[in-house]
N, C-alpha and C positions, 0 to 999 in steps of 0.2 A: 505492500497498499503507502502511497508516493505520501512525501511530508510538504507542507506548505514550506512557500518558496517569497522571502522578500527584498528586496532588493532599498537597497539608500543611497546614493552618490553624492558627488558637490557637480553633475554636468548640468545642473540645470535640463528644460523640456524641449530649447531653443531649436536642436539639429537630429541625429537621427541614432547617437551614443546609446541613450535608452534604449530607444525601438533596438538595437543591436544586440543589444544584453537579453531582449526580451527574443529575440530570435533566436538566439541561441540555444536559449533554456528550452523555448518549445520544440525545437529541431533534436533535443536529447529527448524529450517527450512529450507529446502535444497536448497529453494530457495534464499535465501537472499545471498547478495553480497558484501563479505568480501576481502579485502584491507588489503596493510601493511601500515602503516607512516614507519617504519624502527627497527629491532629488533637488531641494529648494539650499544644500549646506553652503555656508560661506566658499569661497571655491579655498582649498587648500586648509579648513579650519579643522582639522583635527581633532581638536576640543568636543566642537560642535559636534562631529561626530561622534564622538564615543558618548555624550550626552543623550544625543536622541536613541540611541541604542536601548541604556540604560531608563530612559522615559517610556521606553514604547515595551521592550520585549516580555515581560513579564505577566501581559497580558494577551500572548500567543501559546498555544499548549504546547505542551512538552514535545521535541520532535521536530520543532520549527527549523528551518535552514534560515540563516540571514547571510546577506553578502552586501558588505557594507564596506565600498571604492571612495574615499579621501583621500589621495595619494600623491602628493608631491612630488616623493623620491622616486616616483615610475621608475626603474632603470638600471635603478642603483642597488648594493648588494640587502637592501633591506629584503626582510624574510617575509614569505605567501607563508599563508597561514591559516589552519580551522580550529577553533576554540569550541569545546563543548564544556558547555556550562552548567552548573553543581544540578541547575534544573533541565536537563537534561534536553537545551538547545541548542546548534550549531552557530559559528558565529567565522563567519569567510572575508578573510579581510587580511590588510598590510600590517608586518608589526611592526606600529611607527607609532603608538600609545591612543590608537583608535579605540582597542580593551581596557581601556583605564579602570571606567565609570562601571559596566561589569565587574569588573577582579575585583577589585575595592566595595563592590556594594550587594551585589550577587552571587559570587564567587566562580571560580573557573577548576576545573578536575582535570583535567587535561588540556594539552593544545601539539598536534602534530604542523608542521612544516610539509607545503603542498611538494610535492614531487612532482615538475613540471615535465620531465621524459612522459610520466602514464596523464598528466590531470593538465595537458594545456588542448585546447581545439584544435583541431589538428589542421598541418601548412598554415597552421600561425607563426611559425617558429619565429622568423627571422623579424617579427613585430615585438616593438618591446617598449611603447607608449600606451597602449591600449589594454592593460593587464582585466582590468573588470570587464572586457569582453572574452580576452583570451582565454584565461586559465579562473579568475572570480565565477562567472558566472556560467561555466561549463565546469568547475566543478560544483559548484552550490548544486545547480541542476541535477546532476548525477547523482548527487551527493540525496535530492530528495527524490528521484525518483527511484533509491534504491538500488542504480546500476552501477557503484558500490558501495564500501561500509565506512565507514569513519576511520577503521584501520590500514584502510586504501590509500587514505590519504598521505602520507609518507611517515618520516621517521616520525618519533617520538621525541617533543623538545620538555625543555624541564618549564613547569608552569611557575615558578618563581624565576625565569630571565627575560616574562614578560616583558615588553615597552609599556614605560609609564606616565603620563605628563604628571609637572608637578602638579598637587592638588593638597596643599593641607586641610588637617581635616579643620571641624569648626571647637569654638573653647567658648568655658563659661567661665569668666571673670571678673570676682567682687561682686559681681550682680551685671554684669555687662557681656553680653553673649558677642561673639564675632565669628566671621564668617567669610565665603567667599562668594562671590554673583559669579553664579553657574551659566545662568541660561536665561535670554530669554523667551519671553510669551512673545512671539516674532506678529501674529496679529494684532496682538492690545497690546505692545510695547511694557508686560509688567517684567518684574527683574524676578527671577528665581534663584535663592541661594542653596548655601548648603547647608544651612541650621534648621536638622531637624525638630521639628514639636515637640519630643520630648524635654530637649535640651536647653527649646525656650522655657518651656512648662516649668523649669527647673527656678527658673526667673522669679517667678512666686507670681509673674503675670495672671488676666483675668479678661474676658472681651471688655475694649470701655477705657481700658487704660491710656493711657497716654504715653509715650515713648519715644526718646529722642532717641534719632539714624540717622549716622555720618558714613557717609560711601566717597572713600580714596580710590584712585587708583594710582598705583607709584607715588608712594606715601605723599603723594597730594590729594587735599581734603576737595573736593567737588560739590559734595550738600552735604546739606547738614538743615535741622529743620525736626520740629516738633507733627507726630501724627499717632490717631488712634487704632488701639487693636483690635479687626473686627470680628467678625463671623463671616461677613457675605460683602459686596461693596453696598448692598444697602446701605450696611451700618457707619459712611460717609456722606456729606453732600455731596452732587457733582463739583467735580473739578478740584476735589478735597483727594491729597493722601492718606492712604491706609496701607497696614501690615495685616496680612492674612496668611490662611496655610491656603498651600496652593494642592496641585491633583497629587500628585507624590510626596506627602506629607514633609513638605516644608516648607520656609516661610515664604514670602511671596511680599511686592514691594508695587502699589500699584495705585495712578491717580485713578479717581471715577470715572469713567468715559474718558480718559485721553491716555495718552502714551508718553508714560514716566519715564521711559527709556529716548527719545523724541526731547521731552520738554528741557533733561538734562545731562544729554549725550554721555548717556552711560552706556558703557562696553562689558561685556562679560569677560572671563579667566580668572586665574590665577590672583594675578595683580591687583585684579578689583576686590579691594575690601570693605565689608558692611561692618560695623560696630551699632547696636541696637541696647540700650535701657533705660527702662523705666522708670519716670517722674514723678516722683510719690511727693512733692508738694509745690504748687505753681503759685506764685505770690503777682497779685492783679492789684496795680498803683492807680 
């Protein structure tokens, strides 16, 4: 029985690259069920590719095969791998940091290097710039269609040697919780942090409390303001900022019916730091 095949790239849909990957996959097995995670990862943004996998993968059944291609090092000596998660899903990707969030938050129990002498689209041996089509889509389709098994991918690698991006853990220090801005809720411009709800609750905060929020990029302050901790966007007025718990059970920062990221030119990644603490008293003059 074939598995689901889910594709993610930074290719966009403006040309035929994604369609070529589909064509390779259905040529392996016309009955394959193929889905798109996203093809709008910003070009070369390995961090975002890593996070989008983490955001999505737990909602798919065991044995689902994911192909993720954000590969600025295509054609270099970076490895092409298939990782098997602790939830028995498969991720086919360059080993360039794309597995960071999965490895740290979900777990990977086995990883194998793709043997390109076996798992490569026939007659593509002189092409070195489209591994998404020639290696990843082809290998993913063969694995999803049960043409090959995981053990047939290639040699086993040490899980602890997976390439990881810098991704500091959030911390709680004297009532202030500190973390990173991991990703944007792209459509609406909300900020998604790496601060877990449980860690935040340890500060003693409750819905309706006022919080001071500071955002820095490379140690330069870019935002500081007071906002409410709300259950939903309805807990703030139109145009007001708020802190809320997002769909992956971590803290988000938003403007009610506005784009926080656009309003304050906020980005994402390990260099974007956020600090939050409860305001106990406000003096009114």
